[in-house]
KEVEX-356464 format. One record per residue (C-alpha): residue in one letter; x, y, z. Coordinates in steps of 0.5 Angstrom, whole numbers. Last residue first. Example, Ala and Ser with C-alpha at 12.3 -4.5 7.8 and 13.67 -1.06 7.14 Angstrom:
[rec S, [27, -2, 14]]
[rec A, [25, -9, 16]]
This chain:
[rec G, [-114, 10, 9]]
[rec A, [-108, 8, 12]]
[rec T, [-105, 13, 18]]
[rec N, [-100, 18, 19]]
[rec A, [-103, 23, 24]]
[rec H, [-101, 30, 23]]
[rec S, [-95, 33, 26]]
[rec P, [-94, 32, 33]]
[rec R, [-96, 37, 38]]
[rec D, [-92, 39, 43]]
[rec T, [-91, 46, 42]]
[rec P, [-98, 48, 43]]
[rec E, [-104, 49, 38]]
[rec T, [-106, 55, 34]]
[rec R, [-110, 55, 28]]
[rec T, [-112, 57, 21]]
[rec P, [-116, 55, 15]]
[rec P, [-115, 59, 9]]
[rec T, [-119, 65, 7]]
[rec G, [-122, 64, 1]]
[rec A, [-128, 67, 3]]
[rec A, [-129, 70, 10]]
[rec L, [-128, 65, 16]]
[rec P, [-135, 65, 19]]
[rec P, [-136, 68, 26]]
[rec E, [-135, 64, 32]]
[rec S, [-141, 61, 36]]
[rec A, [-142, 55, 31]]
[rec N, [-135, 52, 32]]
[rec Y, [-129, 53, 28]]
[rec H, [-122, 55, 31]]
[rec M, [-118, 49, 32]]
[rec R, [-117, 49, 39]]
[rec G, [-109, 48, 41]]
[rec A, [-109, 52, 47]]
[rec R, [-115, 53, 51]]
[rec A, [-112, 52, 58]]
[rec P, [-117, 50, 63]]
[rec R, [-121, 54, 67]]
[rec T, [-119, 55, 75]]
[rec A, [-112, 57, 73]]
[rec D, [-107, 51, 75]]
[rec G, [-104, 53, 81]]
[rec N, [-103, 46, 84]]
[rec S, [-103, 41, 79]]
[rec R, [-111, 39, 77]]
[rec P, [-114, 32, 77]]
[rec L, [-114, 28, 70]]
[rec R, [-120, 26, 67]]
[rec F, [-119, 20, 63]]
[rec L, [-122, 17, 57]]
[rec T, [-120, 11, 55]]
[rec Y, [-119, 9, 47]]
[rec R, [-120, 4, 42]]
[rec S, [-126, -1, 44]]
[rec N, [-130, 5, 47]]
[rec R, [-128, 8, 53]]
[rec D, [-130, 13, 59]]
[rec L, [-128, 17, 65]]
[rec P, [-123, 12, 67]]
[rec P, [-121, 12, 75]]
[rec T, [-116, 18, 77]]
[rec L, [-108, 18, 78]]
[rec E, [-107, 11, 79]]
[rec S, [-111, 10, 72]]
[rec L, [-106, 15, 69]]
[rec R, [-101, 10, 70]]
[rec A, [-104, 3, 68]]
[rec L, [-106, 6, 62]]
[rec L, [-99, 9, 60]]
[rec A, [-96, 2, 61]]
[rec H, [-102, -2, 58]]
[rec D, [-103, 3, 51]]
[rec R, [-106, -2, 47]]
[rec N, [-113, 1, 49]]
[rec S, [-110, 8, 47]]
[rec V, [-110, 14, 51]]
[rec A, [-116, 20, 51]]
[rec V, [-114, 25, 56]]
[rec L, [-119, 31, 58]]
[rec S, [-116, 36, 63]]
[rec L, [-109, 38, 61]]
[rec G, [-108, 46, 62]]
[rec T, [-102, 45, 67]]
[rec L, [-101, 38, 69]]
[rec D, [-95, 39, 71]]
[rec G, [-92, 33, 76]]
[rec A, [-86, 34, 73]]
[rec D, [-86, 26, 71]]
[rec L, [-93, 26, 69]]
[rec R, [-90, 33, 64]]
[rec R, [-84, 27, 62]]
[rec T, [-90, 22, 60]]
[rec L, [-94, 27, 57]]
[rec T, [-89, 29, 52]]
[rec Q, [-86, 22, 51]]
[rec R, [-93, 20, 49]]
[rec D, [-94, 26, 44]]
[rec M, [-100, 30, 45]]
[rec T, [-106, 32, 40]]
[rec R, [-111, 37, 41]]
[rec V, [-119, 36, 40]]
[rec Q, [-123, 42, 36]]
[rec G, [-123, 41, 30]]
[rec R, [-131, 41, 29]]
[rec S, [-132, 34, 35]]
[rec Y, [-134, 30, 31]]
[rec F, [-130, 31, 25]]
[rec R, [-123, 31, 29]]
[rec A, [-126, 26, 33]]
[rec S, [-127, 22, 27]]
[rec Y, [-120, 23, 24]]
[rec P, [-117, 19, 30]]
[rec A, [-113, 25, 34]]
[rec A, [-106, 23, 34]]
[rec K, [-100, 21, 39]]
[rec I, [-104, 22, 45]]
[rec Y, [-111, 24, 45]]
[rec T, [-113, 31, 48]]
[rec L, [-120, 34, 50]]
[rec Q, [-120, 40, 53]]
[rec A, [-123, 44, 46]]
[rec L, [-128, 39, 48]]
[rec D, [-131, 42, 53]]
[rec A, [-135, 39, 59]]
[rec G, [-138, 43, 63]]
[rec P, [-144, 39, 65]]
[rec R, [-143, 32, 61]]
[rec Q, [-147, 31, 55]]
[rec E, [-141, 33, 50]]
[rec L, [-138, 27, 53]]
[rec R, [-142, 23, 51]]
[rec Q, [-143, 25, 44]]
[rec I, [-135, 26, 44]]
[rec L, [-135, 18, 46]]
[rec G, [-140, 16, 42]]
[rec K, [-138, 20, 35]]
[rec E, [-130, 17, 36]]
[rec T, [-131, 12, 30]]
[rec K, [-128, 6, 29]]
[rec L, [-134, 1, 29]]
[rec R, [-136, -3, 35]]
[rec D, [-138, 3, 39]]
[rec P, [-144, 4, 34]]
[rec H, [-147, -2, 38]]
[rec W, [-155, -2, 35]]
[rec A, [-153, 3, 29]]
[rec F, [-147, -3, 28]]
[rec W, [-152, -8, 28]]
[rec G, [-157, -5, 24]]
[rec G, [-151, -3, 18]]
[rec A, [-149, -11, 18]]
[rec A, [-156, -14, 18]]
[rec V, [-158, -8, 13]]
[rec G, [-152, -10, 8]]
[rec L, [-153, -17, 8]]
[rec M, [-160, -16, 6]]
[rec P, [-158, -10, 0]]
[rec I, [-152, -16, -1]]
[rec L, [-156, -22, -2]]
[rec L, [-162, -19, -6]]
[rec V, [-160, -18, -13]]
[rec G, [-158, -25, -12]]
[rec A, [-164, -28, -10]]
[rec L, [-168, -24, -15]]
[rec A, [-163, -27, -21]]
[rec A, [-165, -34, -18]]
[rec Q, [-172, -33, -18]]
[rec R, [-171, -31, -24]]
[rec S, [-168, -37, -27]]
[rec R, [-172, -41, -24]]
[rec A, [-178, -37, -27]]
[rec R, [-175, -38, -34]]
[rec R, [-173, -31, -38]]
[rec P, [-166, -29, -34]]
[rec P, [-162, -24, -39]]
[rec R, [-157, -27, -43]]
[rec Q, [-152, -21, -44]]
[rec T, [-154, -18, -38]]
[rec A, [-147, -20, -34]]
[rec L, [-144, -16, -38]]
[rec V, [-148, -10, -37]]
[rec A, [-146, -11, -30]]
[rec L, [-139, -12, -31]]
[rec F, [-139, -5, -35]]
[rec P, [-142, -1, -28]]
[rec L, [-137, -5, -25]]
[rec G, [-131, -3, -29]]
[rec P, [-130, 4, -25]]
[rec L, [-131, 1, -18]]
[rec V, [-124, -3, -19]]
[rec Y, [-120, 2, -16]]
[rec T, [-124, 1, -10]]
[rec W, [-120, -5, -8]]
[rec L, [-114, -1, -6]]
[rec I, [-108, -1, -9]]
[rec N, [-100, 0, -7]]
[rec G, [-98, -6, -10]]
[rec A, [-99, -5, -18]]
[rec L, [-97, -9, -23]]
[rec T, [-105, -11, -24]]
[rec F, [-107, -4, -23]]
[rec F, [-108, -3, -31]]
[rec L, [-111, -10, -32]]
[rec A, [-116, -9, -26]]
[rec P, [-118, -2, -28]]
[rec T, [-118, -4, -35]]
[rec L, [-123, -10, -34]]
[rec A, [-130, -8, -35]]
[rec A, [-129, -2, -40]]
[rec A, [-125, -7, -44]]
[rec V, [-131, -12, -44]]
[rec V, [-135, -6, -46]]
[rec L, [-131, -4, -52]]
[rec R, [-131, -11, -55]]
[rec G, [-138, -12, -55]]
[rec I, [-138, -5, -59]]
[rec G, [-135, -9, -65]]
[rec A, [-139, -4, -69]]
[rec A, [-144, -9, -72]]
[rec A, [-143, -14, -66]]
[rec P, [-147, -10, -61]]
[rec Q, [-153, -15, -62]]
[rec W, [-156, -17, -55]]
[rec T, [-162, -19, -53]]
[rec D, [-165, -24, -58]]
[rec P, [-158, -25, -61]]
[rec D, [-157, -29, -54]]
[rec P, [-150, -28, -52]]
[rec R, [-144, -34, -54]]
[rec H, [-142, -36, -48]]
[rec R, [-135, -34, -45]]
[rec W, [-138, -27, -43]]
[rec R, [-144, -30, -40]]
[rec A, [-140, -34, -35]]
[rec L, [-135, -29, -33]]
[rec A, [-141, -24, -32]]
[rec V, [-144, -29, -28]]
[rec P, [-138, -30, -23]]
[rec G, [-137, -23, -22]]
[rec W, [-145, -22, -21]]
[rec P, [-145, -24, -12]]
[rec L, [-140, -20, -12]]
[rec S, [-136, -15, -16]]
[rec A, [-133, -12, -11]]
[rec L, [-130, -19, -8]]
[rec L, [-128, -21, -15]]
[rec L, [-125, -15, -17]]
[rec F, [-121, -15, -11]]
[rec L, [-118, -21, -13]]
[rec W, [-116, -19, -19]]
[rec I, [-113, -13, -16]]
[rec T, [-108, -18, -12]]
[rec G, [-104, -19, -18]]
[rec R, [-98, -16, -16]]
[rec A, [-97, -18, -8]]
[rec F, [-100, -12, -3]]
[rec D, [-96, -6, -1]]
[rec H, [-100, 0, 1]]
[rec A, [-98, 7, 3]]
[rec N, [-99, 10, 9]]
[rec G, [-103, 16, 10]]
[rec Y, [-103, 24, 8]]
[rec R, [-97, 26, 6]]
[rec D, [-95, 20, 1]]
[rec G, [-88, 20, -1]]
[rec Q, [-86, 14, 3]]
[rec W, [-88, 9, -3]]
[rec N, [-89, 2, 0]]
[rec S, [-88, -1, -7]]
[rec V, [-85, 5, -12]]
[rec L, [-89, 4, -18]]
[rec F, [-96, 5, -16]]
[rec R, [-96, 11, -12]]
[rec K, [-89, 13, -15]]
[rec F, [-93, 15, -22]]
[rec H, [-99, 18, -21]]
[rec E, [-100, 21, -14]]
[rec G, [-93, 23, -13]]
[rec V, [-91, 25, -21]]
[rec I, [-98, 28, -22]]
[rec F, [-100, 30, -15]]
[rec Y, [-94, 32, -12]]
[rec D, [-90, 36, -18]]
[rec L, [-97, 39, -19]]
[rec F, [-99, 41, -12]]
[rec G, [-91, 44, -11]]
[rec P, [-93, 51, -10]]
[rec T, [-100, 52, -7]]
[rec K, [-105, 58, -9]]
[rec W, [-101, 58, -15]]
[rec E, [-101, 51, -16]]
[rec A, [-108, 50, -14]]
[rec L, [-110, 56, -19]]
[rec L, [-107, 52, -25]]
[rec Y, [-110, 46, -24]]
[rec W, [-117, 50, -22]]
[rec P, [-116, 53, -29]]
[rec L, [-115, 47, -33]]
[rec V, [-121, 43, -32]]
[rec L, [-128, 46, -34]]
[rec A, [-125, 50, -40]]
[rec L, [-120, 44, -42]]
[rec T, [-126, 39, -43]]
[rec L, [-129, 44, -46]]
[rec L, [-124, 45, -51]]
[rec S, [-123, 37, -52]]
[rec G, [-130, 37, -54]]
[rec S, [-130, 43, -59]]
[rec R, [-125, 40, -63]]
[rec W, [-127, 32, -61]]
[rec P, [-134, 33, -63]]
[rec L, [-136, 25, -63]]
[rec C, [-138, 20, -68]]
[rec Q, [-134, 22, -73]]
[rec W, [-127, 21, -70]]
[rec L, [-129, 14, -67]]
[rec R, [-132, 12, -75]]
[rec R, [-126, 15, -78]]
[rec W, [-121, 10, -73]]
[rec Q, [-126, 4, -74]]
[rec G, [-121, -2, -74]]
[rec T, [-124, -6, -70]]
[rec S, [-119, -8, -67]]
[rec L, [-114, -3, -65]]
[rec V, [-121, 2, -65]]
[rec W, [-124, -2, -59]]
[rec V, [-117, -4, -55]]
[rec G, [-116, 4, -56]]
[rec I, [-123, 6, -53]]
[rec P, [-122, 1, -47]]
[rec L, [-115, 4, -45]]
[rec G, [-117, 12, -47]]
[rec T, [-122, 11, -42]]
[rec L, [-119, 9, -35]]
[rec V, [-112, 12, -37]]
[rec L, [-116, 19, -38]]
[rec T, [-119, 18, -32]]
[rec L, [-113, 17, -28]]
[rec P, [-110, 24, -30]]
[rec G, [-114, 27, -24]]
[rec K, [-119, 23, -19]]
[rec A, [-125, 28, -18]]
[rec L, [-123, 34, -23]]
[rec L, [-121, 29, -28]]
[rec G, [-127, 25, -28]]
[rec I, [-132, 30, -28]]
[rec A, [-128, 33, -34]]
[rec L, [-127, 27, -38]]
[rec G, [-135, 26, -37]]
[rec L, [-137, 32, -40]]
[rec F, [-132, 30, -46]]
[rec F, [-138, 24, -46]]
[rec L, [-143, 29, -45]]
[rec V, [-141, 33, -51]]
[rec G, [-142, 27, -56]]
[rec W, [-148, 25, -52]]
[rec V, [-151, 31, -54]]
[rec P, [-151, 28, -62]]
[rec A, [-156, 24, -60]]
[rec A, [-156, 16, -60]]
[rec G, [-154, 12, -66]]
[rec Q, [-151, 6, -63]]
[rec L, [-144, 8, -64]]
[rec R, [-147, 15, -60]]
[rec L, [-149, 11, -55]]
[rec V, [-143, 7, -54]]
[rec L, [-139, 13, -54]]
[rec S, [-144, 16, -48]]
[rec A, [-143, 10, -44]]
[rec L, [-135, 11, -44]]
[rec A, [-135, 18, -42]]
[rec L, [-141, 18, -36]]
[rec T, [-139, 11, -34]]
[rec T, [-131, 15, -33]]
[rec G, [-134, 21, -30]]
[rec L, [-139, 17, -26]]
[rec A, [-134, 13, -24]]
[rec L, [-129, 18, -21]]
[rec F, [-134, 22, -18]]
[rec S, [-136, 15, -14]]
[rec D, [-128, 14, -13]]
[rec T, [-128, 20, -9]]
[rec M, [-131, 18, -2]]
[rec V, [-136, 19, 3]]
[rec T, [-140, 13, 3]]
[rec G, [-147, 12, 2]]
[rec A, [-147, 9, -6]]
[rec S, [-140, 5, -5]]
[rec M, [-142, 0, -1]]
[rec F, [-148, -2, -6]]
[rec G, [-143, -1, -11]]
[rec L, [-137, -5, -8]]
[rec T, [-141, -11, -6]]
[rec T, [-146, -11, -13]]
[rec T, [-152, -9, -11]]
[rec A, [-153, -3, -15]]
[rec F, [-149, -6, -21]]
[rec I, [-154, -12, -22]]
[rec L, [-159, -8, -21]]
[rec A, [-157, -3, -26]]
[rec A, [-156, -9, -31]]
[rec W, [-163, -12, -29]]
[rec L, [-166, -5, -31]]
[rec G, [-163, -5, -38]]
[rec A, [-166, -12, -40]]
[rec D, [-172, -10, -37]]
[rec R, [-172, -3, -42]]
[rec A, [-170, -8, -48]]
[rec Q, [-175, -13, -47]]
[rec P, [-180, -7, -46]]
[rec T, [-179, -5, -53]]
[rec H, [-175, 2, -55]]
[rec P, [-168, -1, -56]]
[rec R, [-170, -7, -61]]
[rec P, [-163, -11, -62]]
[rec H, [-161, -10, -55]]
[rec L, [-155, -5, -54]]
[rec A, [-158, 2, -53]]
[rec R, [-162, -2, -46]]
[rec R, [-156, -5, -43]]
[rec T, [-152, 3, -44]]
[rec R, [-159, 7, -42]]
[rec Y, [-160, 3, -36]]
[rec V, [-151, 3, -34]]
[rec L, [-152, 11, -35]]
[rec Y, [-158, 11, -30]]
[rec V, [-155, 7, -24]]
[rec I, [-148, 11, -26]]
[rec A, [-153, 18, -24]]
[rec L, [-156, 14, -18]]
[rec T, [-149, 13, -16]]
[rec A, [-147, 20, -16]]
[rec L, [-153, 22, -13]]
[rec W, [-151, 17, -7]]
[rec S, [-144, 20, -7]]
[rec P, [-147, 27, -6]]
[rec L, [-151, 24, -1]]
[rec R, [-146, 21, 4]]
[rec G, [-143, 28, 8]]
[rec A, [-151, 31, 8]]
[rec L, [-153, 24, 11]]
[rec E, [-147, 23, 16]]
[rec S, [-149, 30, 19]]
[rec V, [-146, 38, 18]]
[rec G, [-152, 42, 16]]
[rec L, [-156, 41, 10]]
[rec W, [-155, 47, 5]]
[rec R, [-148, 48, 7]]
[rec F, [-146, 41, 9]]
[rec S, [-149, 39, 2]]
[rec L, [-145, 45, -1]]
[rec A, [-138, 42, 3]]
[rec Q, [-140, 35, 0]]
[rec A, [-141, 37, -7]]
[rec W, [-134, 41, -7]]
[rec F, [-130, 36, -3]]
[rec S, [-133, 32, -9]]
[rec L, [-130, 35, -14]]
[rec P, [-124, 38, -10]]
[rec P, [-118, 34, -13]]
[rec K, [-115, 29, -10]]
[rec G, [-108, 28, -5]]
[rec W, [-106, 35, -5]]
[rec F, [-109, 37, 2]]
[rec P, [-107, 43, 4]]
[rec V, [-104, 42, 11]]
[rec G, [-105, 50, 15]]
[rec P, [-111, 48, 19]]
[rec E, [-113, 40, 17]]
[rec Y, [-112, 36, 10]]
[rec W, [-114, 44, 7]]
[rec P, [-118, 43, 0]]
[rec T, [-115, 49, -4]]
[rec I, [-119, 53, -9]]
[rec W, [-126, 53, -6]]
[rec D, [-123, 56, 1]]
[rec G, [-130, 58, 4]]
[rec S, [-127, 57, 11]]
[rec I, [-133, 54, 13]]
[rec A, [-136, 49, 7]]
[rec M, [-128, 48, 6]]
[rec L, [-126, 46, 13]]
[rec R, [-133, 42, 12]]
[rec A, [-130, 38, 6]]
[rec I, [-123, 36, 9]]
[rec E, [-127, 34, 15]]
[rec A, [-131, 29, 11]]
[rec Y, [-125, 26, 7]]
[rec R, [-122, 24, 14]]
[rec P, [-129, 22, 17]]
[rec E, [-130, 17, 11]]
[rec T, [-123, 15, 10]]
[rec T, [-120, 12, 17]]
[rec D, [-124, 12, 20]]
[rec A, [-131, 10, 21]]
[rec L, [-137, 15, 20]]
[rec P, [-143, 14, 25]]
[rec L, [-149, 9, 21]]
[rec V, [-156, 13, 21]]
[rec A, [-156, 17, 15]]
[rec A, [-152, 13, 10]]
[rec L, [-156, 7, 12]]
[rec G, [-162, 10, 10]]
[rec L, [-159, 12, 3]]
[rec R, [-157, 5, 1]]
[rec L, [-165, 3, 3]]
[rec L, [-167, 9, -2]]
[rec L, [-163, 5, -7]]
[rec I, [-166, -2, -6]]
[rec A, [-173, 1, -6]]
[rec L, [-172, 5, -12]]
[rec L, [-169, -2, -16]]
[rec L, [-174, -6, -13]]
[rec G, [-179, -2, -16]]
[rec L, [-176, -1, -23]]
[rec L, [-176, -9, -23]]
[rec P, [-183, -10, -21]]
[rec N, [-185, -4, -27]]
[rec I, [-189, 1, -24]]
[rec I, [-197, 3, -26]]
[rec R, [-199, -4, -28]]
[rec T, [-205, -3, -32]]
[rec M, [-211, -7, -29]]
């Protein structure tokens, strides 16, 4: 019987669909996912496609808008949900998987043979089942789009060097545009350094110039990217200074940088990025290192003529090398190197039965762990750092109004997302002062951190807790004398489904009580 589908392709599709299923059932957990999802939601309802808004009235200057465009469109087409928010990253990962397949197949001595096809599928499987590759495929984040841009650019160069069609030369510059609109000028570093290493070590300047349409391609990149950067600065002056100088220099050169408007700076020991690379690439990082140290199999790996192997190695290691001396880092920074690490890991594809069994076990390790962890959290969602369960239970209570819900100190991003921006915040001192004065006017539902034992005890004297999760306890406060029959709605962010949509391009606005503090300064 003719084989209908390659078993490796079937396994790859099953793993990718499994990851999509997990993306549909797991709630958004603080801090990164609901923060970016809320920015995309605000973009979707406001119709402002130029400025991402961190919260109504506060522009988000930390990232370009490509990922928010994709997520906002997904919300508009599919409705606001976890799956809609995560689908763009999954599609970006799907494209990266294909690029890994094409790159590895092109490096085979006989790229049109079944052996070359299998080598490409092994590389795609390895990338899709690294720890970070599997996780990033179903998360609301910008890094997947950065990785798509850098992978498209560098893979296009490899394919052109191997004789692929000229259209890949155009795709090189499209990859640069994607990266510049997803993460910014860092794209030029992550693509420029590997190319520089390759051309300096091989001296093939003429070939580099000839295989890519530098003039027309550069104009294409500028035409796709420059208009948004200029419009963003025109619409919210100060963007370029914060984004270019702050996010691309001070963030990495200044330990515990205090200029971050949207989160806390991270201060890790120098060189920690290599530990992140090891964790992110498990279980395949050591395999790739072993393959690199030994001579590759000439029957399955033949890029020596143009020194392309050096380009692939440099592409795999550039993110870790670039961030070696940076302390303000996250483990997602190594994601752009993982596609090429997967290519290196298949310099000697498994042939013997025992080797194939070990490779299959490695392929299944992270997905099975992901299913186990995802299933447990789907069954126990309150164990995650998310307010979804508490807000959903509150909505089911008769007469409940999310506009009455006030978080003390700061509202988690997940509370803002799942309440559609209706929750309020109040600083602790203001609440204490009003409790002392017996003035509970406008206060109905109050969520207090479970770590604030003193305030929890004081509120428990007034009323028993209404609900709680792993982080917050919810109280329904008794109404003070003279309180209106209907609680005050000051502070409501006007974005529920019953209200008319904002005109396209109109920045979100809000009304809020004067005791609301500035936006939450949480890590992410």
